[in-house]
C-alpha positions in Angstrom: 73.4 103.3 101.5 75.9 104.3 99.2 79.7 103.0 98.9 82.6 104.6 98.2 86.1 103.6 97.3 89.5 105.2 97.7 92.2 103.7 95.1 95.6 104.7 96.1 98.7 104.5 93.9 102.2 104.5 95.1 103.7 104.6 91.3 104.9 107.6 89.9 105.4 108.6 86.3 108.3 106.5 85.5 106.5 103.5 86.9 103.9 103.9 84.1 106.6 103.4 81.6 107.4 100.2 79.4 110.0 98.3 81.0 112.0 98.9 78.0 111.4 102.4 78.4 112.5 102.0 82.0 116.3 100.9 80.7 116.3 103.9 78.6 117.8 106.4 80.9 117.5 109.4 78.3 113.6 108.5 78.4 113.8 108.1 82.1 115.3 111.7 82.5 112.6 113.3 80.3 110.0 112.0 82.6 112.0 112.8 85.7 112.3 116.3 84.2 108.5 116.7 84.0 107.5 114.3 86.8 110.6 114.4 89.5 108.9 112.2 91.9 108.6 108.5 92.4 108.1 105.5 94.6 110.7 103.4 96.1 108.3 100.8 95.4 109.0 101.4 91.6 112.5 101.3 92.3 112.6 98.0 94.3 110.3 96.3 92.2 111.3 97.0 88.6 115.5 96.7 88.1 115.1 98.4 84.7 114.0 101.8 87.3 116.7 101.3 89.9 119.8 100.9 87.3 118.5 104.0 85.3 118.2 106.3 88.7 121.7 104.8 89.7 123.6 105.4 86.6 121.7 109.0 86.2 123.1 110.1 89.9 126.6 108.3 88.7 126.7 110.6 85.9 125.8 113.4 87.6 122.7 113.9 85.4 120.3 113.8 89.0 120.8 114.4 92.5 118.6 113.6 95.7 118.1 117.0 97.2 117.3 117.3 100.7 114.7 117.2 102.4 112.8 114.3 100.9 109.2 113.8 101.0 107.7 111.3 103.3 108.2 107.3 102.3 107.5 106.0 99.9 108.2 109.2 98.0 111.6 110.3 96.7 112.3 113.2 94.6 115.2 114.1 92.1 116.4 117.3 90.6 118.2 117.6 87.4 121.5 119.0 87.4 122.6 121.2 85.1 124.4 118.7 83.0 120.9 116.7 83.2 118.9 119.7 81.7 121.5 120.1 79.3 121.2 116.3 77.8 117.2 116.7 77.4 116.4 120.3 77.6 114.1 122.3 79.7 110.4 121.0 81.1 107.8 122.3 77.9 
């Protein structure tokens, strides 16, 4: 009898950043440009992520388009100002 294991991760690319980088809005914006999905668990468990996301939204650099993917995922879109701040995806 063989055994298998399924590993689920509820962490997006911003969750894999160092705590220091999670507080750097420019770095967070670059990661969101390339990987626009994040988990609510990342944002609620890591204050640096939540603060960066709030600030980027308040500054008009990201927006939350509708419809959103299912829980626990959120998707953002860089605004024109956000793209101007970090450039187009590579």
